C-alpha distance (Angstrom), angle and dihedral (degrees) to the residues before:
residue distance angle dihedral
M1 . . .
D2 3.82 . .
F3 3.78 127.3 .
T4 3.81 93.2 -106.7
F5 3.80 93.0 55.6
Q6 3.82 91.5 46.5
S7 3.80 90.2 51.0
Y8 3.80 89.5 50.4
E9 3.79 90.1 53.8
I10 3.82 91.6 50.2
L11 3.81 91.5 46.4
I12 3.82 92.4 48.4
I13 3.81 93.2 49.6
G14 3.80 91.9 46.1
L15 3.80 93.4 49.9
M16 3.80 94.2 44.1
V17 3.81 89.5 52.7
M18 3.82 97.6 43.6
G19 3.82 94.1 46.9
P20 3.83 95.9 63.4
I21 3.82 90.0 41.6
M22 3.81 89.2 58.6
A23 3.81 90.9 46.9
I24 3.83 95.8 51.2
I25 3.82 99.5 42.9
P26 3.82 102.3 130.8
V27 3.79 110.8 -112.2
G28 3.80 123.9 173.3
K29 3.79 103.4 -106.3
N30 3.79 91.6 -160.2
D31 3.79 93.0 52.5
V32 3.80 104.4 94.9
R33 3.79 89.8 -171.9
L34 3.80 90.2 71.2
R35 3.80 95.2 50.1
G36 3.80 90.9 104.0
Y37 3.79 90.8 49.0
R38 3.83 91.3 51.7
I39 3.80 90.4 51.0
S40 3.80 90.2 50.0
L41 3.80 90.3 50.0
Y42 3.79 90.9 54.0
F43 3.80 90.7 49.1
M44 3.80 90.9 50.2
A45 3.82 94.9 45.6
L46 3.81 91.0 50.1
S47 3.77 89.8 46.9
F48 3.81 93.0 53.0
E49 3.78 95.2 45.3
F50 3.79 94.3 45.0
L51 3.80 92.3 51.3
G52 3.81 90.3 45.9
C53 3.82 91.2 53.9
Y54 3.79 91.3 46.6
C55 3.82 91.7 51.0
L56 3.78 89.3 49.5
L57 3.82 88.9 57.9
K58 3.78 95.8 37.2
A59 3.81 92.4 57.6
K60 3.82 88.3 63.1
L61 3.81 97.5 42.6
P62 3.82 126.9 85.6
R63 3.78 117.0 -96.7
E64 3.77 113.4 -103.3
L65 3.80 137.4 166.9
L66 3.82 115.6 -115.1
F67 3.79 91.0 12.6
I68 3.84 112.2 -163.3
P69 3.85 96.3 -146.2
F70 3.81 86.1 52.7
F71 3.80 91.6 55.7
I72 3.80 92.8 49.9
S73 3.80 92.7 48.7
S74 3.80 96.9 41.3
H75 3.79 94.1 45.1
I76 3.79 91.3 53.3
Q77 3.81 86.9 47.3
V78 3.79 95.4 53.4
V79 3.83 92.2 47.6
L80 3.82 93.7 48.9
L81 3.81 94.2 44.8
G82 3.79 93.5 43.2
L83 3.80 94.0 50.6
A84 3.82 92.0 43.3
H85 3.80 92.0 57.0
L86 3.80 96.0 40.6
N87 3.78 88.8 52.1
L88 3.81 91.0 58.3
I89 3.79 96.6 58.6
N90 3.81 98.7 34.1
L91 3.79 116.6 30.2
N92 3.80 91.3 -169.7
I93 3.79 99.2 50.9
V94 3.82 98.3 76.5
H95 3.81 118.5 65.7
R96 3.81 136.6 144.6
K97 3.78 95.2 -90.8
Q98 3.80 91.8 51.3
V99 3.81 92.0 48.1
A100 3.82 88.8 54.2
L101 3.81 92.3 46.9
N102 3.80 91.4 49.9
F103 3.79 91.1 56.1
L104 3.81 91.3 47.3
P105 3.86 96.7 85.8
M106 3.81 90.5 54.1
L107 3.81 92.0 49.0
A108 3.81 90.9 47.7
C109 3.81 91.5 51.5
A110 3.81 90.9 47.3
A111 3.83 89.9 50.9
I112 3.82 92.8 49.5
Y113 3.80 91.1 48.4
G114 3.83 91.9 46.2
I115 3.80 92.7 50.6
S116 3.81 92.0 48.6
R117 3.82 89.6 51.4
C118 3.79 89.3 57.9
F119 3.80 91.5 62.6
F120 3.80 106.4 22.8
P121 3.80 132.8 43.5
D122 3.79 120.9 -107.3
I123 3.78 116.7 -123.6
H124 3.78 128.3 -144.0
I125 3.82 101.5 -131.0
S126 3.78 108.7 -154.0
S127 3.82 99.1 162.2
W128 3.79 142.2 24.9
Q129 3.80 90.0 -113.7
M130 3.80 90.0 57.6
L131 3.82 89.9 47.6
F132 3.82 93.2 54.4
S133 3.79 92.5 45.3
S134 3.81 91.3 52.1
L135 3.80 98.9 53.1
S136 3.79 91.1 111.1
N137 3.82 89.6 64.5
P138 3.86 110.8 95.3
T139 3.82 92.6 -147.1
V140 3.81 89.9 57.8
L141 3.80 90.1 47.7
A142 3.81 88.7 50.2
R143 3.80 89.8 54.6
I144 3.81 91.2 49.2
L145 3.80 89.3 49.1
W146 3.80 89.4 52.0
L147 3.81 90.7 52.9
L148 3.81 91.2 50.7
V149 3.81 91.6 48.3
Y150 3.81 89.7 49.2
I151 3.82 91.6 52.1
G152 3.81 89.6 45.5
Q153 3.80 91.3 54.2
I154 3.81 90.9 51.1
L155 3.82 89.1 53.0
Y156 3.82 90.4 46.5
Y157 3.81 92.3 55.4
A158 3.80 90.3 46.7
M159 3.81 91.5 52.3
V160 3.83 94.2 47.1
F161 3.81 94.7 43.1
F162 3.81 95.8 50.1
R163 3.81 90.3 45.5
E164 3.81 91.4 52.0
E165 3.81 90.9 43.0
R166 3.82 91.1 56.2
I167 3.82 90.8 48.8
Y168 3.81 90.1 47.7
S169 3.82 93.0 48.9
R170 3.81 92.0 50.5
A171 3.80 90.5 48.6
L172 3.80 91.8 50.1
G173 3.79 89.0 50.5
N174 3.81 89.4 57.6
W175 3.80 93.9 52.9
I176 3.80 110.7 32.5
S177 3.80 133.3 48.4
D178 3.79 98.4 -157.0
M179 3.80 110.5 49.9
P180 3.81 110.6 -145.3
G181 3.80 87.7 -115.8
S182 3.77 116.2 -172.6
K183 3.81 92.6 11.1
Y184 3.78 92.8 57.1
R185 3.80 91.6 42.9
L186 3.80 88.4 61.9
A187 3.81 87.9 78.1
L188 3.78 89.1 57.6
Y189 3.80 92.9 44.9
S190 3.79 90.6 49.4
F191 3.80 91.3 53.5
I192 3.80 91.1 47.0
G193 3.81 86.4 52.8
A194 3.82 88.7 53.1
L195 3.82 89.9 49.9
L196 3.78 91.1 50.8
A197 3.80 90.4 48.0
G198 3.81 88.8 53.8
S199 3.81 91.3 48.3
D200 3.77 88.6 46.8
S201 3.81 88.9 54.4
V202 3.79 90.5 53.9
C203 3.81 89.8 52.4
I204 3.81 91.1 49.8
C205 3.81 89.3 50.8
L206 3.79 92.1 53.3
T207 3.80 101.4 43.2
L208 3.78 131.2 72.6
D209 3.79 94.3 179.3
P210 3.84 107.6 119.6
F211 3.81 94.7 -147.5
W212 3.79 96.1 51.7
G213 3.78 90.3 42.1
G214 3.81 88.1 58.0
V215 3.82 92.5 46.6
F216 3.80 91.5 51.2
N217 3.81 90.8 49.2
L218 3.82 92.1 54.8
L219 3.81 91.6 45.0
M220 3.79 89.7 53.9
L221 3.80 90.1 52.8
V222 3.81 90.1 53.1
F223 3.81 91.7 50.2
Y224 3.79 92.2 49.1
F225 3.79 91.5 47.6
V226 3.82 90.2 53.9
M227 3.81 89.7 52.1
C228 3.81 91.6 47.8
V229 3.83 91.9 51.9
F230 3.80 91.2 50.1
Y231 3.79 94.6 49.7
I232 3.80 91.9 50.3
Q233 3.83 90.1 54.1
Y234 3.79 95.7 41.8
P235 3.86 101.0 92.9
A236 3.83 91.6 62.4
I237 3.81 89.8 51.2
F238 3.78 92.3 42.4
Y239 3.80 95.3 56.4
N240 3.81 90.1 53.4
I241 3.78 94.7 56.3
Y242 3.81 106.3 25.2
G243 3.77 114.2 116.2
L244 3.77 94.7 9.3
I245 3.78 91.3 103.0
A246 3.81 97.1 31.3
K247 3.79 116.1 109.0
D248 3.79 111.0 -118.4
T249 3.78 105.4 -144.9
N250 3.79 92.2 -172.4
E251 3.75 95.8 48.2
G252 3.77 95.0 106.0
A253 3.80 94.1 58.3
G254 3.78 109.8 111.0
N255 3.79 91.7 -6.2
D256 3.80 104.5 75.4
I257 3.77 115.5 157.3
P258 3.80 132.3 172.0
Q259 3.78 121.0 -98.3
H260 3.78 112.3 -78.2
S261 3.76 115.8 -101.3
E262 3.78 125.4 -170.9
I263 3.81 89.2 -98.7
D264 3.80 91.6 52.6
W265 3.80 90.9 51.9
T266 3.80 92.1 45.8
E267 3.80 90.3 55.5
S268 3.80 92.6 45.8
K269 3.78 92.4 47.7
D270 3.79 91.4 49.5
R271 3.81 89.6 53.6
I272 3.81 92.0 49.0
I273 3.80 91.2 52.2
A274 3.81 98.9 38.1
Q275 3.81 94.1 48.5
K276 3.82 92.5 36.1
L277 3.80 91.0 -130.6
Y278 3.81 88.8 161.4
L279 3.82 90.9 72.4
T280 3.82 92.5 72.8
E281 3.81 107.1 116.8
G282 3.80 114.4 -118.2
L283 3.80 90.5 9.0
T284 3.80 114.4 -176.2
V285 3.78 128.2 -164.9
E286 3.80 87.9 -112.9
Q287 3.80 92.2 55.9
L288 3.79 93.4 46.6
A289 3.81 91.4 46.8
G290 3.81 88.8 53.1
M291 3.80 90.7 52.5
L292 3.81 89.9 51.6
G293 3.80 95.0 41.8
I294 3.80 95.3 -121.1
S295 3.79 135.7 110.0
K296 3.79 120.2 -85.8
N297 3.81 94.0 -127.6
S298 3.80 91.3 52.0
L299 3.80 91.1 48.9
S300 3.80 92.4 48.4
K301 3.81 92.0 48.6
A302 3.80 91.9 47.0
I303 3.82 91.2 53.2
N304 3.80 91.5 46.7
N305 3.81 93.6 47.9
M306 3.81 102.0 35.9
E307 3.81 100.5 34.9
G308 3.80 98.6 29.8
V309 3.83 92.2 -133.7
N310 3.79 137.3 84.5
F311 3.80 125.4 -96.7
N312 3.80 93.7 -97.5
T313 3.82 93.7 54.4
F314 3.82 93.4 43.3
I315 3.81 93.5 53.0
G316 3.81 90.0 40.5
R317 3.81 91.8 57.3
L318 3.80 91.7 52.0
R319 3.79 91.9 47.4
I320 3.80 94.1 47.8
A321 3.82 90.4 48.8
E322 3.81 87.5 52.4
A323 3.81 90.3 48.4
Q324 3.81 90.7 51.4
A325 3.78 90.2 51.8
I326 3.81 91.4 50.8
M327 3.82 91.2 47.9
N328 3.81 89.5 52.5
D329 3.81 92.1 51.0
A330 3.83 98.9 35.4
P331 3.83 109.2 20.7
S332 3.82 92.8 172.2
T333 3.83 93.5 65.2
S334 3.80 110.1 121.3
F335 3.78 117.5 -117.4
A336 3.81 92.5 -122.0
E337 3.80 90.3 54.2
L338 3.79 91.6 42.7
A339 3.81 91.9 52.6
M340 3.80 90.7 52.2
M341 3.80 92.8 46.2
V342 3.81 93.1 56.8
G343 3.82 95.6 44.9
F344 3.82 107.0 -93.2
S345 3.80 117.1 136.8
E346 3.82 92.5 -160.7
Q347 3.79 127.3 42.4
S348 3.80 89.3 -145.4
N349 3.82 90.0 61.2
F350 3.80 90.3 49.1
S351 3.81 92.2 51.1
R352 3.79 92.5 46.1
Q353 3.81 94.3 50.6
F354 3.81 92.4 42.2
K355 3.81 90.0 55.7
A356 3.83 92.9 44.3
I357 3.82 93.5 50.6
T358 3.82 103.5 36.1
G359 3.80 100.9 26.7
F360 3.81 89.5 -124.9
T361 3.77 134.4 87.7
P362 3.84 114.0 -118.3
S363 3.82 89.0 -105.3
E364 3.80 92.9 51.2
Y365 3.79 91.6 46.9
R366 3.80 91.6 50.7
R367 3.82 91.8 49.0
N368 3.79 90.9 49.9
L369 3.80 89.7 47.4
T370 3.80 91.9 51.0
S371 3.81 92.0 47.3
S372 3.80 93.4 50.5
N373 3.80 91.3 48.4
């Protein structure tokens, strides 16, 4: 039994196990907020099981470059994974019409290949030399076209995801003071894993070397495992950030206030600083607005317009200034304790914001402080 076949067996078992796990993850059916997450779970479970079934067949089929069953399986994979990840960062971006449109390129390629088969023979391509010598055959050209379309769809999902991720990150910065850091980044890492799995599929399609085929199989299993781990953890992350970037259309009811002027913001800012409201751990713009007796949208706009930064950066500056004052008075305070004292729930977030605002890491700042003293 060669290495490639063994890797196929491992990949098949891993996918067949992870697929049902994704399907049975308990999700509150009455919680409409998790509807998008449930849809993503179904996409992921289908993706895992479909790839597992394909690998089960592929292990028994002859190796061939630009293999048509590969294109069908991998194209379904990239659509399911792409939509699953897009659905996590924008609950309104995935709908039935879009799902149908995303499968359209695959169906078009299948139609072109099917029509060419009606008039021209298909060729079993067992080497690169045979591929180059068969470029005059329309069925071979159809298979090459399918590969290019597949790669193009991977790039399309990457472009859309990273665009939506930037929009999402900016929105989070306007509503929460303590970005969920490494937990939130898991969504990005999971998508990067999906991208690598797609790239890995392209490599498998273009190689007939048994060793590298086995390596690519095991790499794909690692990528899918990373995605599975993220999706299992997602509900805990989701509840921390859901609604913080949603527009509340009824917010103004019973809480009408005049438009903010510079004087209004000056008074509000003085209260925030004097009462040290920014030290509240996990502070959101909604919580701070409640303390000030104003609407969250008005507070967010005032910070954007008057301070020129988002809510997260504004609160971060106040917290880091407080941390610097504490370090001056009590230089032996541990960084973990310091982060908690100034309102950060994670030390990593504290270190990241400290570096972004002061240009130094907390350790570097403390060393410079000790040297100057």
